[in-house]
A tleap script that builds the chain and sets N, CA, C and O, in Angstrom:
source leaprc.protein.ff14SB
mol = sequence {
  NMET LYS THR VAL LYS ARG LEU VAL VAL ILE
  ALA VAL ALA PHE ILE SER PHE LEU VAL LEU
  PRO ALA HIE ARG ALA GLN SER GLN CYS ALA
  MET CYS THR LEU ASN ALA GLU ASN SER VAL
  GLN ASN GLY ASN THR ASP GLY LYS GLY LEU
  ASN ASP GLY ILE LEU PHE LEU LEU ALA ALA
  PRO TYR VAL ALA VAL ALA VAL VAL GLY PHE
  VAL TRP TYR LYS LYS TYR ARG ARG LYS ASN
  ILE ASN VAL ASP ILE LYS ASP GLN LYS ILE
  HIE LEU CASN
}
set mol.1.N position { 192.496 107.906 20.581 }
set mol.1.CA position { 191.897 107.815 19.270 }
set mol.1.C position { 192.424 106.581 18.525 }
set mol.1.O position { 191.716 105.976 17.719 }
set mol.2.N position { 193.667 106.227 18.810 }
set mol.2.CA position { 194.259 105.077 18.136 }
set mol.2.C position { 193.571 103.783 18.557 }
set mol.2.O position { 193.378 102.880 17.743 }
set mol.3.N position { 193.201 103.699 19.844 }
set mol.3.CA position { 192.528 102.491 20.305 }
set mol.3.C position { 191.112 102.391 19.742 }
set mol.3.O position { 190.602 101.289 19.539 }
set mol.4.N position { 190.480 103.524 19.493 }
set mol.4.CA position { 189.139 103.506 18.908 }
set mol.4.C position { 189.208 102.958 17.484 }
set mol.4.O position { 188.366 102.159 17.075 }
set mol.5.N position { 190.220 103.396 16.737 }
set mol.5.CA position { 190.387 102.871 15.371 }
set mol.5.C position { 190.655 101.376 15.397 }
set mol.5.O position { 190.118 100.626 14.582 }
set mol.6.N position { 191.485 100.947 16.334 }
set mol.6.CA position { 191.803 99.519 16.442 }
set mol.6.C position { 190.547 98.727 16.794 }
set mol.6.O position { 190.316 97.650 16.244 }
set mol.7.N position { 189.738 99.257 17.707 }
set mol.7.CA position { 188.508 98.587 18.092 }
set mol.7.C position { 187.537 98.503 16.923 }
set mol.7.O position { 186.877 97.481 16.738 }
set mol.8.N position { 187.446 99.555 16.143 }
set mol.8.CA position { 186.554 99.554 14.976 }
set mol.8.C position { 187.032 98.530 13.943 }
set mol.8.O position { 186.219 97.805 13.371 }
set mol.9.N position { 188.329 98.468 13.705 }
set mol.9.CA position { 188.867 97.499 12.742 }
set mol.9.C position { 188.603 96.078 13.212 }
set mol.9.O position { 188.230 95.222 12.410 }
set mol.10.N position { 188.792 95.813 14.500 }
set mol.10.CA position { 188.541 94.468 15.034 }
set mol.10.C position { 187.060 94.123 14.926 }
set mol.10.O position { 186.708 93.001 14.562 }
set mol.11.N position { 186.190 95.084 15.241 }
set mol.11.CA position { 184.750 94.836 15.160 }
set mol.11.C position { 184.316 94.558 13.721 }
set mol.11.O position { 183.527 93.645 13.479 }
set mol.12.N position { 184.821 95.334 12.773 }
set mol.12.CA position { 184.469 95.119 11.363 }
set mol.12.C position { 184.974 93.761 10.884 }
set mol.12.O position { 184.264 93.051 10.173 }
set mol.13.N position { 186.193 93.396 11.269 }
set mol.13.CA position { 186.732 92.092 10.873 }
set mol.13.C position { 185.908 90.963 11.476 }
set mol.13.O position { 185.610 89.982 10.794 }
set mol.14.N position { 185.539 91.091 12.741 }
set mol.14.CA position { 184.748 90.056 13.405 }
set mol.14.C position { 183.387 89.897 12.747 }
set mol.14.O position { 182.940 88.779 12.488 }
set mol.15.N position { 182.733 91.013 12.479 }
set mol.15.CA position { 181.410 90.961 11.846 }
set mol.15.C position { 181.504 90.406 10.429 }
set mol.15.O position { 180.636 89.646 10.000 }
set mol.16.N position { 182.552 90.782 9.703 }
set mol.16.CA position { 182.688 90.269 8.342 }
set mol.16.C position { 182.953 88.769 8.340 }
set mol.16.O position { 182.482 88.062 7.449 }
set mol.17.N position { 183.697 88.273 9.322 }
set mol.17.CA position { 183.910 86.822 9.402 }
set mol.17.C position { 182.623 86.084 9.738 }
set mol.17.O position { 182.445 84.934 9.336 }
set mol.18.N position { 181.727 86.730 10.466 }
set mol.18.CA position { 180.454 86.092 10.777 }
set mol.18.C position { 179.465 86.161 9.628 }
set mol.18.O position { 178.706 85.217 9.407 }
set mol.19.N position { 179.465 87.263 8.896 }
set mol.19.CA position { 178.433 87.492 7.893 }
set mol.19.C position { 178.796 86.926 6.522 }
set mol.19.O position { 177.934 86.356 5.853 }
set mol.20.N position { 180.037 87.066 6.089 }
set mol.20.CA position { 180.401 86.695 4.721 }
set mol.20.C position { 180.154 85.230 4.371 }
set mol.20.O position { 179.564 84.968 3.323 }
set mol.21.N position { 180.568 84.269 5.181 }
set mol.21.CA position { 180.332 82.889 4.767 }
set mol.21.C position { 178.918 82.390 5.086 }
set mol.21.O position { 178.638 81.208 4.885 }
set mol.22.N position { 178.037 83.235 5.565 }
set mol.22.CA position { 176.718 82.787 5.999 }
set mol.22.C position { 175.857 82.269 4.848 }
set mol.22.O position { 175.013 81.400 5.067 }
set mol.23.N position { 176.043 82.771 3.646 }
set mol.23.CA position { 175.192 82.321 2.546 }
set mol.23.C position { 175.530 80.904 2.090 }
set mol.23.O position { 174.734 80.289 1.381 }
set mol.24.N position { 176.668 80.380 2.470 }
set mol.24.CA position { 177.054 79.027 2.081 }
set mol.24.C position { 176.660 77.983 3.117 }
set mol.24.O position { 176.673 76.788 2.823 }
set mol.25.N position { 176.315 78.409 4.307 }
set mol.25.CA position { 176.026 77.472 5.387 }
set mol.25.C position { 174.669 76.808 5.180 }
set mol.25.O position { 173.709 77.456 4.762 }
set mol.26.N position { 174.599 75.541 5.468 }
set mol.26.CA position { 173.358 74.790 5.408 }
set mol.26.C position { 173.116 74.225 6.811 }
set mol.26.O position { 173.499 73.094 7.111 }
set mol.27.N position { 172.488 75.011 7.647 }
set mol.27.CA position { 172.314 74.611 9.043 }
set mol.27.C position { 170.850 74.275 9.294 }
set mol.27.O position { 170.058 75.138 9.671 }
set mol.28.N position { 170.505 73.015 9.080 }
set mol.28.CA position { 169.128 72.585 9.280 }
set mol.28.C position { 169.114 71.243 9.999 }
set mol.28.O position { 170.031 70.431 9.872 }
set mol.29.N position { 168.058 71.042 10.746 }
set mol.29.CA position { 167.866 69.725 11.345 }
set mol.29.C position { 167.323 68.778 10.264 }
set mol.29.O position { 167.036 69.209 9.147 }
set mol.30.N position { 167.188 67.524 10.590 }
set mol.30.CA position { 166.766 66.527 9.603 }
set mol.30.C position { 165.350 66.789 9.101 }
set mol.30.O position { 165.082 66.653 7.907 }
set mol.31.N position { 164.452 67.159 9.993 }
set mol.31.CA position { 163.069 67.400 9.568 }
set mol.31.C position { 162.961 68.650 8.695 }
set mol.31.O position { 162.217 68.672 7.715 }
set mol.32.N position { 163.709 69.684 9.061 }
set mol.32.CA position { 163.667 70.909 8.252 }
set mol.32.C position { 164.259 70.656 6.866 }
set mol.32.O position { 163.743 71.159 5.868 }
set mol.33.N position { 165.334 69.882 6.805 }
set mol.33.CA position { 165.952 69.557 5.522 }
set mol.33.C position { 164.979 68.786 4.637 }
set mol.33.O position { 164.865 69.070 3.444 }
set mol.34.N position { 164.286 67.822 5.211 }
set mol.34.CA position { 163.326 67.028 4.452 }
set mol.34.C position { 162.183 67.895 3.929 }
set mol.34.O position { 161.788 67.770 2.770 }
set mol.35.N position { 161.661 68.761 4.769 }
set mol.35.CA position { 160.574 69.651 4.332 }
set mol.35.C position { 161.046 70.626 3.270 }
set mol.35.O position { 160.316 70.900 2.317 }
set mol.36.N position { 162.246 71.151 3.417 }
set mol.36.CA position { 162.772 72.101 2.432 }
set mol.36.C position { 163.000 71.419 1.088 }
set mol.36.O position { 162.678 71.985 0.042 }
set mol.37.N position { 163.552 70.206 1.108 }
set mol.37.CA position { 163.791 69.482 -0.151 }
set mol.37.C position { 162.469 69.139 -0.844 }
set mol.37.O position { 162.359 69.261 -2.064 }
set mol.38.N position { 161.481 68.717 -0.081 }
set mol.38.CA position { 160.187 68.378 -0.679 }
set mol.38.C position { 159.498 69.604 -1.260 }
set mol.38.O position { 158.860 69.523 -2.310 }
set mol.39.N position { 159.625 70.749 -0.574 }
set mol.39.CA position { 158.960 71.949 -1.087 }
set mol.39.C position { 159.653 72.468 -2.339 }
set mol.39.O position { 158.986 72.983 -3.236 }
set mol.40.N position { 160.972 72.345 -2.423 }
set mol.40.CA position { 161.689 72.804 -3.613 }
set mol.40.C position { 161.386 71.892 -4.804 }
set mol.40.O position { 161.277 72.365 -5.935 }
set mol.41.N position { 161.249 70.590 -4.552 }
set mol.41.CA position { 160.946 69.655 -5.639 }
set mol.41.C position { 159.555 69.897 -6.216 }
set mol.41.O position { 159.319 69.651 -7.399 }
set mol.42.N position { 158.656 70.366 -5.401 }
set mol.42.CA position { 157.292 70.613 -5.874 }
set mol.42.C position { 157.127 71.996 -6.494 }
set mol.42.O position { 156.022 72.357 -6.898 }
set mol.43.N position { 158.185 72.763 -6.575 }
set mol.43.CA position { 158.120 74.057 -7.232 }
set mol.43.C position { 157.977 75.248 -6.292 }
set mol.43.O position { 157.944 76.390 -6.752 }
set mol.44.N position { 157.894 75.012 -5.018 }
set mol.44.CA position { 157.786 76.131 -4.064 }
set mol.44.C position { 159.181 76.693 -3.763 }
set mol.44.O position { 160.195 76.032 -3.985 }
set mol.45.N position { 159.205 77.905 -3.264 }
set mol.45.CA position { 160.485 78.521 -2.874 }
set mol.45.C position { 160.574 78.697 -1.362 }
set mol.45.O position { 161.390 79.484 -0.882 }
set mol.46.N position { 159.754 77.983 -0.611 }
set mol.46.CA position { 159.765 78.102 0.848 }
set mol.46.C position { 161.059 77.566 1.455 }
set mol.46.O position { 161.483 78.034 2.512 }
set mol.47.N position { 161.677 76.613 0.816 }
set mol.47.CA position { 162.912 76.023 1.345 }
set mol.47.C position { 164.056 77.018 1.393 }
set mol.47.O position { 164.870 76.979 2.315 }
set mol.48.N position { 164.128 77.901 0.421 }
set mol.48.CA position { 165.189 78.918 0.415 }
set mol.48.C position { 164.990 79.916 1.544 }
set mol.48.O position { 165.954 80.336 2.184 }
set mol.49.N position { 163.750 80.294 1.787 }
set mol.49.CA position { 163.452 81.200 2.882 }
set mol.49.C position { 163.697 80.571 4.237 }
set mol.49.O position { 164.035 81.268 5.194 }
set mol.50.N position { 163.532 79.268 4.330 }
set mol.50.CA position { 163.775 78.557 5.576 }
set mol.50.C position { 165.244 78.634 5.968 }
set mol.50.O position { 165.562 78.830 7.141 }
set mol.51.N position { 166.133 78.483 5.008 }
set mol.51.CA position { 167.567 78.611 5.278 }
set mol.51.C position { 167.903 80.008 5.785 }
set mol.51.O position { 168.654 80.158 6.749 }
set mol.52.N position { 167.354 81.019 5.145 }
set mol.52.CA position { 167.628 82.390 5.570 }
set mol.52.C position { 167.099 82.655 6.980 }
set mol.52.O position { 167.743 83.345 7.770 }
set mol.53.N position { 165.937 82.110 7.287 }
set mol.53.CA position { 165.371 82.275 8.627 }
set mol.53.C position { 166.212 81.619 9.701 }
set mol.53.O position { 166.381 82.175 10.787 }
set mol.54.N position { 166.738 80.451 9.412 }
set mol.54.CA position { 167.590 79.751 10.378 }
set mol.54.C position { 168.868 80.540 10.616 }
set mol.54.O position { 169.313 80.664 11.758 }
set mol.55.N position { 169.457 81.067 9.570 }
set mol.55.CA position { 170.687 81.849 9.737 }
set mol.55.C position { 170.414 83.159 10.470 }
set mol.55.O position { 171.263 83.623 11.232 }
set mol.56.N position { 169.256 83.756 10.255 }
set mol.56.CA position { 168.881 84.969 10.980 }
set mol.56.C position { 168.745 84.682 12.469 }
set mol.56.O position { 169.229 85.450 13.300 }
set mol.57.N position { 168.091 83.584 12.803 }
set mol.57.CA position { 167.955 83.211 14.217 }
set mol.57.C position { 169.299 82.858 14.840 }
set mol.57.O position { 169.493 83.065 16.038 }
set mol.58.N position { 170.213 82.339 14.063 }
set mol.58.CA position { 171.544 82.014 14.559 }
set mol.58.C position { 172.345 83.274 14.867 }
set mol.58.O position { 173.125 83.288 15.819 }
set mol.59.N position { 172.166 84.324 14.084 }
set mol.59.CA position { 172.950 85.549 14.265 }
set mol.59.C position { 172.423 86.427 15.389 }
set mol.59.O position { 173.178 87.238 15.924 }
set mol.60.N position { 171.164 86.299 15.764 }
set mol.60.CA position { 170.565 87.184 16.764 }
set mol.60.C position { 171.282 87.156 18.116 }
set mol.60.O position { 171.511 88.232 18.669 }
set mol.61.N position { 171.652 86.011 18.687 }
set mol.61.CA position { 172.354 86.039 19.977 }
set mol.61.C position { 173.727 86.704 19.889 }
set mol.61.O position { 174.150 87.365 20.837 }
set mol.62.N position { 174.415 86.540 18.784 }
set mol.62.CA position { 175.722 87.180 18.628 }
set mol.62.C position { 175.589 88.701 18.584 }
set mol.62.O position { 176.407 89.418 19.161 }
set mol.63.N position { 174.571 89.181 17.907 }
set mol.63.CA position { 174.339 90.626 17.846 }
set mol.63.C position { 173.975 91.159 19.228 }
set mol.63.O position { 174.436 92.232 19.617 }
set mol.64.N position { 173.154 90.423 19.972 }
set mol.64.CA position { 172.767 90.862 21.313 }
set mol.64.C position { 173.972 90.927 22.243 }
set mol.64.O position { 174.109 91.881 23.009 }
set mol.65.N position { 174.840 89.930 22.186 }
set mol.65.CA position { 176.048 89.930 23.024 }
set mol.65.C position { 176.969 91.072 22.617 }
set mol.65.O position { 177.583 91.699 23.481 }
set mol.66.N position { 177.079 91.352 21.341 }
set mol.66.CA position { 177.929 92.454 20.881 }
set mol.66.C position { 177.396 93.798 21.372 }
set mol.66.O position { 178.178 94.662 21.771 }
set mol.67.N position { 176.090 93.983 21.348 }
set mol.67.CA position { 175.507 95.241 21.817 }
set mol.67.C position { 175.727 95.406 23.317 }
set mol.67.O position { 176.090 96.491 23.772 }
set mol.68.N position { 175.511 94.342 24.091 }
set mol.68.CA position { 175.735 94.415 25.540 }
set mol.68.C position { 177.208 94.684 25.835 }
set mol.68.O position { 177.520 95.479 26.721 }
set mol.69.N position { 178.112 94.038 25.112 }
set mol.69.CA position { 179.534 94.285 25.309 }
set mol.69.C position { 179.933 95.705 24.980 }
set mol.69.O position { 180.747 96.298 25.687 }
set mol.70.N position { 179.380 96.257 23.926 }
set mol.70.CA position { 179.694 97.633 23.544 }
set mol.70.C position { 179.188 98.621 24.584 }
set mol.70.O position { 179.893 99.563 24.945 }
set mol.71.N position { 177.962 98.407 25.067 }
set mol.71.CA position { 177.411 99.298 26.096 }
set mol.71.C position { 178.231 99.193 27.377 }
set mol.71.O position { 178.498 100.204 28.027 }
set mol.72.N position { 178.627 97.992 27.741 }
set mol.72.CA position { 179.438 97.790 28.938 }
set mol.72.C position { 180.789 98.485 28.786 }
set mol.72.O position { 181.270 99.124 29.721 }
set mol.73.N position { 181.389 98.362 27.627 }
set mol.73.CA position { 182.678 99.018 27.376 }
set mol.73.C position { 182.538 100.534 27.478 }
set mol.73.O position { 183.367 101.189 28.109 }
set mol.74.N position { 181.509 101.091 26.871 }
set mol.74.CA position { 181.325 102.539 26.899 }
set mol.74.C position { 181.032 103.050 28.309 }
set mol.74.O position { 181.455 104.148 28.672 }
set mol.75.N position { 180.316 102.265 29.098 }
set mol.75.CA position { 179.919 102.723 30.427 }
set mol.75.C position { 181.047 102.604 31.445 }
set mol.75.O position { 181.216 103.494 32.278 }
set mol.76.N position { 181.816 101.531 31.394 }
set mol.76.CA position { 182.789 101.259 32.441 }
set mol.76.C position { 184.241 101.428 32.027 }
set mol.76.O position { 185.131 101.012 32.769 }
set mol.77.N position { 184.512 102.014 30.889 }
set mol.77.CA position { 185.906 102.195 30.496 }
set mol.77.C position { 186.565 103.251 31.378 }
set mol.77.O position { 185.900 104.153 31.886 }
set mol.78.N position { 187.833 103.130 31.544 }
set mol.78.CA position { 188.573 104.016 32.411 }
set mol.78.C position { 189.052 105.227 31.639 }
set mol.78.O position { 189.565 105.100 30.528 }
set mol.79.N position { 188.891 106.364 32.205 }
set mol.79.CA position { 189.342 107.586 31.548 }
set mol.79.C position { 190.744 107.913 32.046 }
set mol.79.O position { 191.041 107.730 33.227 }
set mol.80.N position { 191.603 108.392 31.161 }
set mol.80.CA position { 192.963 108.772 31.526 }
set mol.80.C position { 192.958 110.195 32.053 }
set mol.80.O position { 192.846 111.155 31.290 }
set mol.81.N position { 193.078 110.316 33.349 }
set mol.81.CA position { 193.099 111.627 33.985 }
set mol.81.C position { 194.410 111.749 34.748 }
set mol.81.O position { 194.700 110.940 35.630 }
set mol.82.N position { 195.190 112.745 34.411 }
set mol.82.CA position { 196.446 112.984 35.100 }
set mol.82.C position { 196.210 114.017 36.197 }
set mol.82.O position { 195.801 115.146 35.924 }
set mol.83.N position { 196.471 113.622 37.429 }
set mol.83.CA position { 196.277 114.509 38.568 }
set mol.83.C position { 197.635 114.714 39.225 }
set mol.83.O position { 198.323 113.751 39.563 }
set mol.84.N position { 198.012 115.971 39.402 }
set mol.84.CA position { 199.276 116.305 40.046 }
set mol.84.C position { 198.970 116.817 41.452 }
set mol.84.O position { 198.400 117.896 41.612 }
set mol.85.N position { 199.352 116.038 42.473 }
set mol.85.CA position { 199.045 116.425 43.850 }
set mol.85.C position { 200.307 116.760 44.639 }
set mol.85.O position { 200.271 116.725 45.869 }
set mol.86.N position { 201.391 117.074 44.000 }
set mol.86.CA position { 202.636 117.351 44.699 }
set mol.86.C position { 202.568 118.634 45.526 }
set mol.86.O position { 203.214 118.726 46.569 }
set mol.87.N position { 201.810 119.606 45.085 }
set mol.87.CA position { 201.761 120.885 45.774 }
set mol.87.C position { 200.684 120.946 46.855 }
set mol.87.O position { 200.562 121.962 47.540 }
set mol.88.N position { 199.913 119.893 47.019 }
set mol.88.CA position { 198.812 119.930 47.987 }
set mol.88.C position { 199.157 119.100 49.216 }
set mol.88.O position { 199.921 118.139 49.125 }
set mol.89.N position { 198.596 119.470 50.364 }
set mol.89.CA position { 198.784 118.706 51.587 }
set mol.89.C position { 197.897 117.480 51.544 }
set mol.89.O position { 196.803 117.518 50.981 }
set mol.90.N position { 198.358 116.401 52.130 }
set mol.90.CA position { 197.594 115.181 52.185 }
set mol.90.C position { 197.082 115.003 53.618 }
set mol.90.O position { 197.878 114.944 54.555 }
set mol.91.N position { 195.784 114.919 53.791 }
set mol.91.CA position { 195.157 114.731 55.100 }
set mol.91.C position { 194.755 113.275 55.216 }
set mol.91.O position { 193.987 112.776 54.394 }
set mol.92.N position { 195.258 112.594 56.215 }
set mol.92.CA position { 194.995 111.159 56.373 }
set mol.92.C position { 193.973 110.865 57.472 }
set mol.92.O position { 194.029 109.782 58.054 }
set mol.93.N position { 193.065 111.751 57.779 }
set mol.93.CA position { 192.098 111.473 58.826 }
set mol.93.C position { 190.733 111.234 58.280 }
set mol.93.O position { 189.799 110.984 59.042 }
savepdb mol mol.pdb
quit
C-alpha cells in the first residue's frame, strides 16, 4: 500500500509539472505565429484558440504513453507470494 501511495504522489507531481506551466508556453511555428498575430489585430479571437490547440496536441502523446505505462505496470507487476516448501518433497524429474 505504501508503494501505491508513492506512485500516486509521483504521478500527481509529474502531471502537475506538465500541466501547470502550460498556459504560459507560446509554442508556435513562424507561420502560425504570423496568422495568430494578424487575427488578433483584426479583432478576432482565433489566435488564442490556436495556442490552446497546439498545447492540446502537444500533451496527447504524453497522456498516451502514461496510459500504456500504467496498463503495463498493472498487468506485469510482480506479486509478493511467500511459499514455504520445507515440508514437501522435491521431485527433480
